[in-house]
N, C-alpha and C positions, 0 to 999 in steps of 0.2 A: 503493500498500500505505499502508494507515494505521497507522502503529506509536502504540502504548501501553503505559504501563510496566506496567501489571501490579499485579491488590493479590489480597490475599487476602480479601480479602470481596468478594463476590458484585454485590453490589449495584452496585461499579463498574465489572465486566467487562459488567452487564447496560445503565448508563447508556453508556460506550462503542462500546456493537453499536447501541443505540438511535441513537447520534452518527453514527457509519455508518451505519445508514441514508437515515438525510437526505442525506448525501454522495452516496448512492446515488440517492434522489431526484431530487437535484442534479440530477446528473450519468449521466444512463443510459447514456449512451455511453462512461460508462467501465468496465473491472472493477476494482473496488473490492476489497479484501480488507481484512480486519484482522486484524492479527498484535501480540504483547504478548513484548518484553525479559524479561518475569521474570513470576512468580509464577500467572500464566494462558494457556493454548493456546489458537490455538499459536501457539510460535514465531516470530519473526521465521526464525530464520533455515533451518526448517522451511518455510517457505510460499515461501520463496525461492528454498526445491532445484523449487519447481514450477512456475516463470518461468525465463523467458528474459530480461529486462529490465525493471524494477519503476522507479518513482521512490517513494521511502519520504518516510513525509510524516509527520514527528515530532507526535506526539499528547501534548506540551509545551509548556507552559508559560514557561517558559525555559533557560536555556544552564544548566544546572549539569551534576554527576556522567555524569546519564544521555548526555546530549547529546550530552557533548563522551568519553565514555569505551566506554559500555556500548554503546548505538548502532554507533558507529565500530564498535565490536571486533563484533562479531557481521553487518557489513555487510564486515566484512575475511575473517572464517572463513567464510561463504557462496561470495567470490570464488575465497578461495584451495580451497575446494571443488572450482568452479566457473567456469575460469577465463573460461570465454567471457559469463558471466553482467554483462547489463551494468545496475551498479543506481547513480540520483542520489540522495542526502539532500536533500530541499527544509529551508526554513528554521525554524525551530522555530515553534510558532504566537504566543508573547507576546515584549515588550510587541505589542498593538495595542490600536487605538482600537474596534475590533468587539468582543474582551475587553471593554474595560471598559465598555461601551454594556449589557451584556449581565449583572456586578456592579451595575452603576445598576440594572437591570429588576430582580434579583433581592432589592436590597434593598427597589424599590418594593411588591414583593411581601408584604412582610412588615410596610406600613407606614412605611415612613422616607420622607419627603420630602425632596430633596435641597435647597427651600427653609427647610427647620425647622434653627434655628439651635442650638437646645436638643441636640442630638442631637451625639453624639463617633464616629467611626465607625471599629472595627479593622478595617485590611485582613488577614488571618489567611491565610499562605502555608505553605509547606512546612518551606523554609527549607535553607541547602547549608551548607558549609566553606568554601564560597567567597563571596568579596566579591561577585564582579560579579553573579550573579544575586541578591543579597541589595537593592545598591546597586537593580538595576531593578525589585525591588516596593518600596522609597523611596522609587522618579518615582513609580510609578504611582499609589501614598500622595499623592506632590504633585500630581498630576496630578487627583484625585477633589477634590481638596481646593479647589481652582482653579477649579471649574467647580462648585460646592456650598459653600450654605453652611455645611456642617459642618467641624469640626473632624478630620484624617485621623489615624492611625497609623498604619503596618506592624507586624506582628507576626510570627512563624514559630514555627511546628508543635515544629520539632527544631532545632537542631545550629547555631544562632543568636540571636539577643537581638536585641530583646525580647520574651517570653513574651506570649502572647498573656493573659494578667494583668496584667504592668506596663504593658503597652501601654493597659490597661482606668484603669489605676491614674494613667498619667498624663494620657488621658483628661478623669480626673475633679476631677484638681489644676489642669487649667485650666480646671476653671467646667463643662464638660459636662454635662448636667443627667437626661440618658439615653442607654442605648451599646446599638453598634449592631454587627455585627460580620460584617462583605462576608467572600464566601468566597472565594479566590481557587485554586482546586481546580478542576478540571474533574471531576470525579465523587467521590462518598462512597466512603469508606472509612475506614483506621485514623490517619491523621494527622487527617481533618475532626473524626474522632469525637475524639479527644484539642482540639483547638479547643472542641469544643459541654462539654468536660466543664472546661477551663480558663476558658472566658466563667462558667461557670453559669448559673441560673433567672431574674436578672432584666433580662438584655440581649435586643431581636431580636434572631436569628440566621438571616441568607438562608442560601438554598442552593447546594452549589458551578453555574455555570455549568454543566454541566450538559449535555442534547444539546438545545442553542439552534438553530435558523437561522442567527444571525449564526455561532456558530460553525462549522456547516456549513459555512457559504459564506467565510470563512476558510480552512478544510481544503485546498477546493477553487480560491482563491486562490494558496495555499501551491504547490500543483501546477500551475496555469496560470502561475505567475510560475517555474518550475523549467523548466520545458517549453518556456518564451520563450527561458530562457538556454541550453539548451542546443541551440538552435536557433540564436543567436545566434550563441555559439563553433563549434559547427561551419559557420556560414557566413564566417567568421574565418580558419579555419582550411580553407578553400578559396579564401577571398581570395590568403593569403602562399601560399597554393603556385600560384596559378596567376600570381598576380606574380614567385615566385622561378623558377620556369620558363619563365616571360617573357623574361627577368632572361638566364639563359643562352642562351636562342634568340640575342636580338640582340646577345652576344658573340660 
């Protein structure tokens, strides 16, 4: 079950739906369903009511409020309503090198070469009141700088600083002759539009990560890793049970 946050912007749900279609194409053996935490239908709890078991893969780029509060809360309510429901929640999508590769491709699509040292690049993300998810974005910006000839500065659309405008000013003060903005968003929406407004008309604007094949592959990887973890846990429990039984019999 792929679970996105949801947005009032219809472009967001359309992009997420296309991404989930790619997952279905990659894994026709799976029953792949789409749900949302808020603002779009179907809601996660509604979809969970139609299944007996599920692996929930959060379509979230970091561990902020939605991943640590909204999602566990929705799952807990669904399980409280149906205690027999078997739900395992996978890790969020980011950070991951595949996402960073997609961000680089989106910049290349607007003519920003990794070898062009004249560019300063703003990595624009949503932002959080929590330090950890913001620090993860800073780390992504640092890795992009290490693998290109750009100066890279993180920026946030809300809840944290620097803003996109602040980051652009910092890059220009450090000698960047041209500015590009990389979108650390999965889909278009209200916050990506805010980034566009803050960036202005003189910068290169990359599209969100979107329904990219690499993102779909990452979703499948999160699912497969969770299934493998469940199997390993079940094997360990069975082994401990057999070992304990053997000790009692020998005694």
